[in-house]
C-alpha positions in Angstrom: 24.6 -10.2 -27.9 24.3 -13.9 -28.4 22.0 -15.4 -31.0 18.6 -16.4 -29.6 15.3 -18.2 -30.5 12.5 -16.7 -28.4 9.0 -18.0 -27.8 6.4 -17.1 -25.2 3.0 -18.4 -26.2 1.1 -17.7 -22.9 -2.0 -15.5 -23.1 -2.0 -13.1 -20.1 -5.4 -11.8 -18.8 -4.3 -9.0 -16.3 -6.3 -6.8 -14.1 -9.1 -6.3 -11.6 -12.0 -8.9 -11.6 -10.4 -11.0 -14.5 -11.1 -14.4 -12.9 -14.5 -14.4 -14.5 -12.9 -14.8 -17.9 -12.1 -18.5 -17.0 -15.5 -19.6 -18.4 -14.4 -18.6 -21.9 -10.8 -19.9 -21.7 -11.3 -23.6 -21.1 -13.5 -25.5 -23.6 -16.7 -26.7 -22.0 -16.2 -30.3 -23.0 -12.9 -30.8 -21.2 -12.7 -32.5 -17.7 -10.7 -30.1 -15.5 -8.6 -30.8 -12.4 -8.2 -27.6 -10.3 -5.1 -27.7 -8.2 -4.8 -25.7 -5.0 -2.4 -25.1 -2.2 -3.2 -25.1 1.5 -6.6 -23.4 1.5 -5.9 -19.6 1.6 -7.9 -19.2 -1.6 -11.0 -20.1 0.4 -10.5 -17.2 2.7 -9.6 -14.5 0.1 -12.5 -15.2 -2.3 -10.5 -16.7 -5.1 -12.0 -20.1 -4.7 -15.5 -18.8 -4.9 -14.7 -16.8 -8.0 -13.2 -19.8 -9.7 -16.1 -22.0 -8.9 -18.6 -19.4 -10.2 -16.7 -19.0 -13.4 -16.5 -22.7 -14.0 -20.0 -23.6 -12.8 -20.9 -25.2 -16.2 -17.7 -27.1 -16.5 -16.9 -30.6 -15.3 -14.3 -30.1 -12.6 -12.5 -32.1 -9.9 -10.3 -30.6 -7.2 -6.9 -31.5 -5.7 -5.7 -29.7 -2.5 -2.5 -29.7 -0.6 0.4 -28.4 -2.7 3.1 -27.1 -0.4 5.6 -24.2 -0.7 8.6 -25.8 -2.3 6.2 -28.4 -3.8 7.0 -32.0 -3.1 7.2 -34.9 -5.5 5.3 -37.1 -3.2 2.3 -34.8 -3.1 2.4 -34.2 -6.9 2.3 -37.9 -7.5 -1.0 -38.2 -5.6 -2.4 -35.7 -8.2 -1.1 -37.8 -11.0 -2.9 -40.8 -9.7 -6.1 -38.8 -9.5 -5.7 -37.7 -13.1 -5.3 -41.2 -14.4 -8.2 -42.4 -12.4 -10.6 -39.7 -13.5 -9.3 -39.2 -17.1 -8.5 -35.5 -16.7 -8.1 -33.4 -19.9 -6.9 -30.0 -18.5 -5.2 -28.7 -15.4 -5.9 -25.4 -13.7 -3.5 -24.1 -11.1 -5.0 -21.7 -8.6 -2.5 -20.1 -6.2 1.1 -19.0 -6.2 4.2 -20.1 -8.0 4.6 -23.3 -6.0 1.1 -24.5 -7.0 1.9 -23.7 -10.6 5.3 -25.4 -10.5 3.6 -28.5 -9.1 0.9 -28.3 -11.8 3.6 -28.2 -14.6 5.3 -31.3 -13.2 2.0 -33.0 -12.8 1.1 -32.2 -16.4 4.3 -33.8 -17.6 4.2 -36.8 -15.1 0.6 -37.7 -16.1 1.8 -38.5 -19.6 5.2 -39.9 -18.8 5.9 -43.6 -19.0 8.9 -44.0 -16.8 9.8 -42.9 -13.2 8.4 -39.3 -12.9 11.3 -38.1 -10.8 13.6 -38.7 -13.9 11.8 -35.7 -15.5 13.4 -33.6 -12.8 16.4 -35.6 -11.4 17.8 -36.7 -14.8 16.0 -34.1 -16.9 14.7 -36.8 -19.2 13.1 -35.4 -22.4 9.4 -35.7 -22.7 7.2 -34.9 -25.7 3.7 -35.2 -24.1 2.0 -33.2 -21.4 -1.5 -32.2 -20.3 -2.5 -28.6 -21.2 -2.7 -26.2 -18.3 -3.7 -22.7 -17.3 -3.4 -20.7 -14.1 -5.0 -18.2 -11.8 -2.1 -16.5 -9.9 -2.5 -15.2 -6.4 1.1 -14.2 -5.5 3.7 -12.1 -7.4 7.0 -13.9 -7.1 8.1 -16.7 -9.3 7.2 -15.6 -12.8 6.1 -19.2 -13.5 2.9 -17.9 -15.0 4.7 -16.9 -18.2 7.4 -19.5 -18.6 7.9 -23.2 -19.0 10.1 -23.8 -15.9 9.2 -25.7 -12.8 11.0 -26.4 -9.5 10.2 -29.5 -7.6 11.5 -30.9 -4.3 12.1 -34.6 -3.6 11.6 -34.9 0.2 13.1 -38.3 0.6 16.3 -37.3 -1.3 16.4 -33.7 0.1 16.8 -32.4 -3.4 15.2 -29.3 -4.9 15.7 -29.0 -8.7 14.4 -27.2 -11.7 13.4 -28.5 -15.2 11.9 -26.9 -18.3 10.0 -27.9 -21.4 8.1 -25.7 -23.9 5.0 -28.0 -23.5 4.6 -26.5 -20.0 3.9 -22.9 -21.0 0.5 -22.1 -19.5 -2.2 -21.7 -22.2 -3.3 -18.7 -20.2 -2.5 -16.9 -17.0 -5.0 -14.8 -15.1 -3.4 -12.2 -12.8 -5.8 -10.1 -10.7 -3.7 -7.9 -8.3 -6.6 -7.7 -5.9 -6.0 -11.4 -5.0 -2.8 -10.4 -3.3 -4.4 -7.9 -0.9 -4.9 -10.5 1.8 -1.5 -12.2 1.6 0.6 -12.5 4.8 3.5 -10.1 5.0 6.1 -12.9 4.7 4.8 -14.0 1.3 4.9 -10.4 0.0 8.5 -10.1 1.3 9.5 -13.4 -0.3 7.9 -12.3 -3.6 9.6 -9.0 -3.7 13.1 -10.5 -3.1 12.4 -13.4 -5.5 11.4 -11.0 -8.3 14.4 -8.7 -7.6 16.9 -11.6 -7.7 15.4 -13.1 -10.8 16.3 -9.9 -12.6 19.6 -9.5 -10.9 20.9 -13.0 -11.8 20.0 -12.5 -15.5 21.6 -9.0 -15.6 24.8 -9.1 -13.4 26.9 -11.4 -15.5 28.9 -10.9 -18.6 28.5 -7.7 -20.5 27.4 -8.6 -24.1 26.2 -5.0 -25.0 22.6 -6.0 -24.6 21.3 -2.5 -24.2 17.6 -3.3 -24.6 17.7 -6.2 -22.1 19.8 -4.2 -19.6 17.3 -1.2 -19.9 14.4 -3.6 -19.3 16.1 -5.0 -16.2 16.7 -1.6 -14.8 13.1 -0.6 -15.3 11.8 -3.7 -13.6 14.3 -3.3 -10.7 13.3 0.3 -10.1 9.6 -0.7 -10.3 10.2 -3.3 -7.5 12.1 -0.9 -5.3 9.5 1.9 -5.7 6.5 -0.2 -5.0 7.8 -2.6 -2.4 7.4 -0.2 0.6 4.0 0.9 -0.6 2.7 -2.6 -1.0 4.0 -3.6 2.5 2.6 -0.5 4.3 -0.6 -0.2 2.3 -1.6 -3.8 1.4 -4.7 -2.7 -0.5 -3.0 -0.2 -2.8 -4.0 -1.6 -6.1 -1.4 0.2 -8.2 1.5 -0.9 -6.1 0.3 -4.5 -6.1 -0.4 -4.4 -9.9 3.1 -3.1 -10.6 4.7 -5.8 -8.4 2.5 -8.5 -10.1 3.6 -7.5 -13.6 7.2 -7.0 -12.5 7.3 -10.6 -11.2 5.9 -11.9 -14.5 8.3 -9.8 -16.6 11.2 -10.9 -14.5 11.2 -14.5 -15.7 9.3 -14.6 -19.0 12.5 -14.4 -21.1 12.4 -10.8 -22.0 15.3 -9.9 -19.7 17.7 -12.7 -20.8 17.4 -13.2 -24.5 20.8 -13.1 -26.0 22.4 -12.9 -22.6 24.5 -15.2 -20.3 22.7 -15.9 -17.0 23.9 -16.9 -13.6 21.6 -18.8 -11.2 24.2 -19.5 -8.5 22.2 -17.7 -5.8 19.3 -20.0 -6.7 21.4 -23.1 -6.7 22.6 -22.4 -3.1 19.1 -21.2 -2.1 17.5 -24.4 -3.4 19.9 -26.4 -1.2 18.9 -24.3 1.8 15.2 -24.9 1.1 15.7 -28.6 0.5 17.6 -29.2 3.8 16.1 -26.5 6.1 12.7 -25.8 4.5 13.5 -22.1 4.0 11.1 -20.0 1.9 12.7 -19.5 -1.4 12.8 -15.7 -1.2 14.2 -15.8 2.3 17.1 -18.0 1.1 17.9 -15.6 -1.7 17.9 -12.6 0.7 20.5 -14.3 2.8 22.7 -15.7 0.0 22.6 -13.1 -2.8 24.6 -10.1 -1.3 27.4 -12.4 0.0 27.6 -14.2 -3.3 27.9 -10.9 -5.2 30.7 -9.8 -2.9 32.5 -13.1 -3.5 32.2 -12.7 -7.3 32.8 -9.0 -7.4 35.8 -9.3 -9.7 33.7 -10.9 -12.4 30.6 -8.8 -11.9 32.2 -5.4 -11.2 31.3 -3.7 -14.6 27.6 -4.7 -14.7 27.1 -4.0 -10.9 28.7 -0.6 -11.3 26.4 0.2 -14.2 23.4 -1.0 -12.1 24.6 1.1 -9.2 24.6 4.2 -11.4 21.3 3.5 -13.2 19.2 2.1 -10.4 20.7 3.5 -7.2 22.1 6.8 -8.7 25.7 6.2 -7.4 27.9 8.8 -9.1 31.3 7.4 -8.1 34.1 5.4 -9.7 33.5 1.9 -11.0 34.7 -0.1 -8.1 32.9 2.1 -5.5 29.7 1.9 -7.6 29.9 -1.9 -7.8 30.5 -2.2 -4.0 27.8 0.4 -3.3 25.3 -1.4 -5.5 25.7 -4.6 -3.4 25.3 -2.6 -0.2 22.1 -1.0 -1.7 20.7 -4.4 -2.7 21.3 -5.7 0.9 19.7 -2.5 2.4 16.7 -2.9 0.1 16.2 -6.5 1.3 16.5 -5.3 4.9 14.0 -2.6 4.3 11.3 -5.1 3.5 11.7 -6.6 6.9 12.9 -10.0 5.6 15.8 -11.7 7.4 19.2 -11.4 5.7 21.4 -13.6 7.9 21.4 -17.2 9.0 21.6 -16.1 12.6 18.3 -14.1 12.3 16.5 -17.3 11.5 18.2 -19.4 14.2 20.8 -21.3 12.0 24.5 -21.5 12.9 26.5 -20.5 9.8 29.4 -22.9 10.3 27.2 -26.0 10.4 25.1 -24.7 7.5 28.3 -23.9 5.4 29.7 -27.4 6.1 26.6 -29.2 5.2 25.6 -27.4 2.1 29.2 -27.4 0.8 29.3 -31.1 1.3 26.1 -31.5 -0.7 27.7 -29.6 -3.6 30.8 -31.7 -3.3 28.9 -35.1 -3.3 27.0 -34.2 -6.4 29.8 -32.4 -8.1 27.6 -29.3 -8.4 29.2 -26.2 -10.0 27.3 -22.9 -10.6 27.9 -19.4 -11.9 28.4 -18.0 -15.4 32.2 -18.7 -15.0 31.5 -22.1 -13.3 33.5 -21.0 -10.2 30.9 -21.6 -7.6 32.0 -25.0 -6.5 31.7 -26.5 -3.0 34.7 -24.5 -1.7 33.2 -21.3 -2.9 29.8 -22.3 -1.4 31.4 -22.8 2.0 33.2 -19.4 1.9 29.9 -17.6 0.8 27.8 -19.3 3.6 30.4 -18.5 6.2 29.7 -14.8 5.5 25.9 -15.3 5.8 
């Protein structure tokens, strides 16, 4: 196990009817900007709950954060913040809204070109404080300091992190997910699963606690996915998926470990160029990437195959079987798992995304072997 320095200062308020706690979480004297997505929170009752909880606070609203949040939209919120002297940001929605809010919090206090925060990962030491009300189990952004932003003009989607961007609090009410469209639940399930997978299936450093935690979360996602899809108002299934999504990316699974975000690296390119939902891109890429990297990941995948999928066979068979089981699990949710299923021709996709890796000299993977040539081979199998 590698040395590590762990911090996770976010307060989590979890459970049914917890949005009412907002009134006690933000000081009454602060001017709040509440940041929303496209308007679904008006239909599912979240907006009304937030407004009722903050009826004595001084609030402004910003609407229109997209899936794969765009720099251009975020900068409109930054201008509003400066114009109205906002003190605190509240994200209300899914991971995209929260990722945007984190960037906005940093950009509002940044003196240079805001894109440099993401594009050049320029260090910053000031940011507005923020909190969130989550409505979608997927990204885990509610308990970490990471954000992913897209630059539409450059067709780039990239992540950045800073400890100033941990939410002060995150409210997670599983009931807010009852009315989500099926596609969002499918995306969230895959996103959560791959978050765990890419932190686990790397180099074996004898991290027994972390590995066991990964297995527990993976089993939880598998067990509750079908229930949540078939019975959208099953509170227990939604609660378990919500907490699994949070735990998948709050640092508990990867402390002292070596991680691999190569599926995400390729997926981000697919989202930037073709506008694919993040979870969808991962469902297509991940199984093929694992097969490409089998020689490096064989031991950990075999262990996962035995612990999660109960494959009592030799190491190589268990590793290959684990990948097959992962792909079958994705398919069982109803999400597309090939480029052809979403109307994209794999040769043109492979050539374009490979060229983007080549132009920017991008290399991914824990062994730094996922270069533009590898990306092309992987996508040709998608």
